[in-house]
N, C-alpha and C positions, 0 to 999 in steps of 0.2 A: 549398709545401716547398722548391723550387728556384725560382731567378731565370732560368732560361736555359729557353727553350721547347725547345730540341734535347736537353737532358739529360732534361726532363720526358718527350719523347718518347721517348726511348729505354728510359728508366726504366718507362714505360707499357706498351711494345710486350714488353720484356724479360718483365713480370708476368705480361701476355697468354698470353705462351708458355708461361711455368710451369704457369698455371691452365689451361690447354686440355690440358698432356699430364696433370695429376693429374685433368681431368673422363676424359678418354678412359682411363687406367688404372682409375679409379671405374666408368665406364661400361661398357669393355669386356671389362675384364681382372678383374671381380669383387672389386676393392680395398675394395667398400664397406664390406665384414666378413668376417674372419678366421673360420672356424669351426673352424680347425686348433690346436690347446691346447698350450702351451708355446712358451718363448721361442725353442727351437731350431725348432721347426716354424712359427714366424712368420714368422722369417729367410728360411727356405725358402722359405715361400709368397710373401714379397715380394719375392724373389730372383728367382723363377721368372718372377713376373709383368712384372716390369721386362726379363728379359732377353726374354720373349717378345715385348713393347712393342718394345724397339730393334729386333728381329730384322723383324717386320713394317713399322718406320720406315725402317731401312734400306734393305729391300727395295724400297719404295715410293721412295726415293729416289734408286736404283740404275737403276730403270726408267725413269725420267725423263730 
């Protein structure tokens, strides 16, 4: 897809980071299945899970 190995590596690592974040959200924060009904409840469910994930991530980054 790309001619430059440098660009390929950057894109590959970016995608791996995104996939890791999605995997963590699904595994640790229950985003594999939403049992709340309605669009507003779904948005709240996603919002709360993402905020919790970000708080944990920032806490880990701050402690190092």
